[in-house]
C-alpha positions in Angstrom: 108.7 84.3 126.9 106.5 87.3 126.3 102.7 87.1 126.0 101.0 90.2 124.7 97.6 91.2 126.1 96.2 91.7 122.7 97.4 88.4 121.3 97.9 85.5 123.8 100.3 83.6 121.5 103.6 83.2 123.3 106.7 84.7 121.7 109.9 82.7 121.7 112.9 84.8 122.8 116.6 84.3 122.2 119.6 86.3 123.4 122.0 88.0 121.0 124.5 85.2 121.2 121.9 82.6 120.2 120.6 84.9 117.4 124.1 85.4 116.1 124.7 81.6 116.0 121.3 81.0 114.4 122.0 83.6 111.7 125.4 82.0 110.9 123.6 78.7 110.5 121.2 80.2 107.9 118.4 81.8 109.9 117.0 85.0 108.4 117.9 88.1 110.6 114.9 90.4 110.1 115.2 94.0 111.3 111.8 95.6 111.8 112.9 99.2 112.7 112.5 102.2 110.4 114.9 102.9 107.5 116.5 105.8 109.3 117.2 103.7 112.4 118.6 100.9 110.2 120.8 103.4 108.4 122.3 104.5 111.7 123.2 101.0 113.0 122.3 97.5 112.1 123.6 93.9 112.3 125.4 92.6 109.2 123.2 90.4 107.1 120.0 91.9 108.5 117.2 92.4 106.1 115.1 95.5 106.7 111.3 95.3 106.6 109.8 97.9 109.0 107.1 96.6 111.3 104.4 98.8 109.7 105.1 97.2 106.3 105.6 93.6 107.5 102.1 92.2 106.6 102.2 93.6 103.0 105.8 92.3 102.5 105.4 88.7 103.6 105.9 87.5 100.0 109.5 88.8 100.2 110.3 86.3 103.0 108.0 83.5 101.9 111.0 81.2 101.5 111.5 81.4 105.2 108.1 80.0 106.2 109.7 76.9 107.7 113.2 78.2 108.2 114.4 80.0 111.4 113.8 83.7 111.5 115.3 85.9 114.3 113.7 89.3 114.6 115.5 92.4 115.8 114.5 96.0 116.6 116.0 98.6 118.9 115.2 97.0 122.2 112.9 94.0 121.6 109.4 95.5 121.7 108.6 95.9 118.0 110.4 92.7 117.2 108.1 90.9 119.7 105.1 92.3 117.9 106.6 91.3 114.5 107.3 87.8 115.9 103.6 87.5 116.8 102.5 88.7 113.3 104.8 86.2 111.6 103.6 83.3 113.8 100.0 84.2 113.1 100.8 84.2 109.3 102.2 80.6 109.6 105.9 81.2 110.0 106.8 78.4 112.3 110.3 79.0 113.5 110.4 82.7 114.6 112.3 84.1 117.6 112.5 87.6 119.1 116.0 88.9 120.0 115.9 90.0 123.6 117.3 93.5 124.0 117.4 94.2 120.2 120.3 96.0 118.5 121.2 97.7 121.8 122.0 94.3 123.4 123.7 93.2 120.1 126.1 96.1 120.2 126.6 95.8 124.0 127.6 92.2 123.5 130.4 93.3 121.2 128.9 91.7 118.1 129.7 93.3 114.8 127.5 96.2 113.7 127.4 98.3 110.6 127.3 102.0 111.5 126.6 105.1 109.4 130.0 106.8 108.8 
């Protein structure tokens, strides 16, 4: 569990295997990297909303307010911040993916790569 100095709210973390299973069971897989990073490599089914745009784009994911959301970035830092933003906005079932897309790929899970 991560606790940020600027926001004492704890962040729930899951590993990539747990996140993969959660996504297959209907959890939203939310990628908070930049569009160019997402274009290079991303997890299938991941929805891109860059961290800097997240607050203004909450309406796009309003249907997931009480549904599990797993948040991914490159290594887990931005997704932890996004998890805290979502929790503060009332999203109740949010988890940060430890290790991000780097861990996802290392674990041998399917990725979509720019050809």
